[in-house]
C-alpha positions as CSV (number, residue, x, y, z in Angstrom):
1,M,0.0,0.0,0.0
2,G,1.3,3.5,-0.7
3,V,0.6,7.1,-1.1
4,T,2.1,8.9,-4.1
5,A,2.7,12.4,-5.4
6,L,4.0,13.2,-8.9
7,L,7.4,13.6,-10.5
8,L,7.8,14.0,-14.3
9,K,11.2,13.9,-15.9
10,N,12.5,14.2,-19.4
11,P,13.6,10.6,-20.1
12,S,16.5,11.8,-22.3
13,T,18.0,14.5,-20.1
14,G,16.6,13.6,-16.6
15,Q,15.4,17.2,-16.3
16,V,12.5,17.6,-13.9
17,L,9.5,18.8,-15.9
18,H,7.0,18.8,-13.1
19,M,7.1,17.9,-9.4
20,S,4.2,17.8,-7.0
21,A,5.4,16.6,-3.6
22,M,3.1,15.4,-0.8
23,K,2.2,18.1,1.7
24,A,4.5,18.0,4.7
25,E,1.5,18.2,7.1
26,V,0.0,15.0,5.6
27,V,3.3,13.2,5.6
28,N,3.9,14.2,9.3
29,Q,0.4,12.9,10.2
30,V,1.1,9.5,8.5
31,V,4.5,9.3,10.2
32,D,2.8,9.9,13.6
33,V,0.3,7.1,13.0
34,F,2.9,4.6,12.0
35,R,5.2,5.5,14.9
36,K,2.2,5.2,17.3
37,Y,1.7,1.6,16.1
38,D,5.4,0.9,15.8
39,H,4.9,-0.1,12.2
40,Y,7.5,0.1,9.4
41,F,7.3,2.8,6.7
42,H,9.6,4.5,4.3
43,F,9.4,7.3,1.8
44,Y,11.1,8.5,-1.4
45,D,12.3,11.8,-2.7
46,E,13.8,12.4,-6.1
47,D,16.6,9.8,-5.7
48,T,16.6,8.4,-2.1
49,V,14.5,6.0,0.0
50,Y,14.5,7.0,3.7
51,A,13.4,4.9,6.7
52,E,13.8,5.1,10.5
53,K,14.2,1.4,11.0
54,N,15.5,-1.5,9.0
55,G,13.3,-4.4,8.0
56,P,12.8,-6.9,5.2
57,L,11.3,-4.4,2.8
58,F,14.1,-1.8,3.4
59,E,16.7,-4.5,3.1
60,Y,15.2,-5.6,-0.2
61,I,15.4,-2.0,-1.5
62,V,19.0,-1.7,-0.3
63,S,19.9,-5.0,-2.1
64,M,18.3,-3.7,-5.3
65,S,20.1,-0.4,-4.9
66,E,23.5,-2.2,-4.5
67,K,22.7,-4.5,-7.5
68,F,22.2,-1.5,-9.8
69,G,25.0,0.6,-8.4
70,D,25.0,4.2,-9.7
71,R,21.8,3.6,-11.7
72,G,20.0,2.5,-8.5
73,I,18.2,4.6,-5.9
74,K,20.1,5.6,-2.8
75,T,19.0,4.4,0.6
76,K,19.3,6.1,4.0
77,L,18.4,5.1,7.5
78,V,17.8,8.2,9.6
79,P,16.8,8.5,13.3
80,D,14.0,11.1,12.7
81,V,12.5,11.4,9.3
82,K,10.3,14.3,10.4
83,S,13.4,16.4,10.6
84,L,13.8,16.1,6.8
85,I,10.1,16.4,5.7
86,G,9.4,19.8,4.2
87,H,13.0,21.0,4.8
88,S,15.6,19.1,2.8
89,V,13.3,16.4,1.3
90,N,10.3,16.6,-1.0
91,V,8.3,13.4,-0.3
92,L,7.1,11.9,-3.5
93,K,5.9,8.5,-2.3
94,M,5.4,6.7,1.1
95,G,5.5,3.0,1.3
96,F,4.4,0.7,4.1
97,N,3.7,-3.0,4.5
98,L,0.4,-4.0,6.1
99,I,0.7,-7.7,6.7
100,D,-1.3,-8.0,10.0
101,E,-5.0,-7.7,9.1
102,E,-6.0,-6.2,12.4
103,I,-3.2,-3.6,12.3
104,S,-4.0,-3.0,8.7
105,L,-7.7,-2.2,9.5
106,R,-6.8,0.1,12.4
107,L,-4.3,2.0,10.3
108,Q,-6.6,2.3,7.3
109,K,-9.4,3.6,9.5
110,R,-7.0,6.1,11.2
111,L,-5.6,7.2,7.8
112,R,-9.0,7.0,6.1
113,L,-7.7,5.0,3.2
């Protein structure tokens, strides 16, 4: 499950043609909910995936990043993602893994998904 904004790039030059990042207020609210339930989440900006804690999904992203080297996306574990949101990072996508059905229903209700 994920929440996404928009990034359009020229495929030949990589130039950003249009970017519509998620609102920092919304991202911060989602982060608060996932922290409350101690649930894994990560988010992307233009070239990096950020997470506060490691887990199978983040490890997979790291392995794919290493596999593709310079062509892959960067990964970064940070102690407090909220310190980046709206400052040095434009959040384009949030990802999370909802395996537990009970937790999934509570989070979906809280986030109104």
